[in-house]
C-alpha positions in Angstrom: 0.0 0.0 0.0 1.5 3.3 -1.0 1.4 6.5 1.0 -2.1 8.2 0.8 -1.3 11.6 2.2 0.1 14.2 -0.2 3.8 14.7 0.4 3.4 18.4 1.3 1.0 17.5 4.1 3.4 14.7 5.3 6.2 17.3 5.4 4.0 19.7 7.4 3.0 17.0 9.9 6.5 15.7 10.6 8.9 18.6 10.0 8.9 19.9 13.6 9.7 16.5 15.0 12.4 15.9 12.4 14.0 19.3 13.0 14.0 18.9 16.7 15.6 15.5 16.4 18.3 16.8 14.1 19.0 19.9 16.2 19.6 17.5 19.2 21.8 15.1 17.2 23.9 17.2 14.9 23.5 20.6 16.4 21.5 23.7 15.6 23.8 24.9 12.7 23.9 21.6 10.7 20.3 20.6 11.4 18.9 22.6 8.4 21.2 20.8 5.9 20.4 17.4 7.4 16.7 18.3 7.4 16.7 19.0 3.7 18.6 15.8 3.0 16.1 13.8 5.1 13.1 15.1 3.2 14.7 14.8 -0.2 15.4 11.1 0.6 11.8 10.7 1.9 10.4 12.3 -1.3 12.4 9.9 -3.5 11.0 6.9 -1.5 7.6 8.3 -0.6 5.6 6.0 -2.9 7.0 3.0 -1.1 5.9 4.1 2.4 3.5 1.5 3.7 1.7 4.0 6.0 2.1 1.8 9.1 4.1 4.3 11.1 5.2 7.3 9.0 6.8 9.2 11.9 9.1 6.4 12.7 9.9 6.0 9.0 10.9 9.7 8.6 12.8 9.7 11.8 14.7 6.6 10.8 15.8 8.5 7.6 16.7 11.5 9.8 18.8 9.3 12.1 20.7 7.9 9.1 21.3 11.4 7.7 22.7 12.4 11.1 25.0 9.4 11.2 26.2 10.3 7.6 26.8 13.9 8.8 29.0 12.7 11.7 30.9 10.3 9.5 31.5 13.1 6.9 32.6 15.5 9.7 35.1 12.9 11.0 36.7 12.7 7.5 37.2 16.4 7.1 40.9 17.5 7.3 42.0 19.2 10.5 43.8 22.5 10.3 47.6 22.4 11.0 48.9 25.1 13.1 47.3 27.6 15.4 44.1 29.3 14.5 43.8 33.0 15.0 41.9 34.1 18.1 38.4 35.5 17.3 38.1 39.3 17.4 35.2 39.1 19.9 33.8 36.2 21.8 30.9 34.5 20.1 27.6 35.2 21.8 26.5 32.5 24.1 23.8 30.2 22.8 20.8 29.6 25.1 21.3 26.2 26.7 24.8 26.0 25.3 25.9 23.7 28.1 23.0 21.4 27.4 23.7 21.2 23.7 27.4 20.5 24.4 26.4 17.8 26.9 24.0 16.2 24.4 26.7 16.3 21.6 29.1 14.5 23.9 26.8 11.5 24.4 27.5 8.3 22.5 25.6 8.3 19.2 22.9 5.7 20.2 22.2 7.5 23.5 22.1 10.9 21.8 19.6 9.6 19.2 17.4 7.9 21.8 17.3 11.0 24.1 16.5 13.2 21.1 13.8 11.0 19.8 12.2 10.6 23.2 12.4 14.2 24.4 12.9 16.5 21.4 10.5 14.6 19.2 8.3 13.4 22.1 8.1 9.8 20.8 6.9 7.0 23.0 9.5 4.3 23.6 7.9 2.0 21.0 8.4 4.5 18.3 12.0 5.3 19.5 12.8 1.6 19.2 11.3 1.5 15.6 13.2 4.6 14.5 16.5 3.2 15.9 15.9 -0.3 14.7 16.2 -1.8 18.3 14.0 -3.4 20.8 11.8 -1.2 23.1 14.0 -2.3 26.1 17.2 -1.2 24.3 15.5 2.1 23.5 14.6 2.6 27.2 18.1 1.7 28.3 19.7 4.1 25.9 17.4 6.9 27.1 18.1 6.1 30.7 21.9 6.0 30.3 21.9 9.1 28.2 19.9 11.1 30.8 22.1 9.8 33.5 25.2 11.1 31.6 23.5 14.4 30.9 22.6 14.9 34.6 26.2 14.2 35.6 27.7 16.5 32.9 25.4 19.4 33.8 26.1 18.9 37.5 29.8 19.3 36.8 29.1 22.5 34.8 27.1 23.9 37.6 29.9 23.5 40.1 
């Protein structure tokens, strides 16, 4: 059974959850590029969507695009030598410590926490999007939250 909702409506229904997930997994600056890549891939494969769980389907694509982003970033060359100091300090981002702590989580925990709290998915759908069992999804969220609490307590000291 092919998708029955027009793609534009599908995009409108799921764009906020996908963008929230990507902001949590790749950061606010790179989220827009990954968002576009996610929905381009979804558009190419939209006719094959069975309609059983479209939110898990699109978030699975987003998760794979986030993984691709991190792999590509790891392959980028690193500068040799010292970088010049910025002329003025960059303005602090709201919740900068939180984003830094989320970015420091292992990839599975970061994805699970983002899907659960940024996208507000139930554990069943987190498991579907990550391709794991519901118990594994719960465990990744639990461990990720524990590490986040510990990291933010250290920042507060």
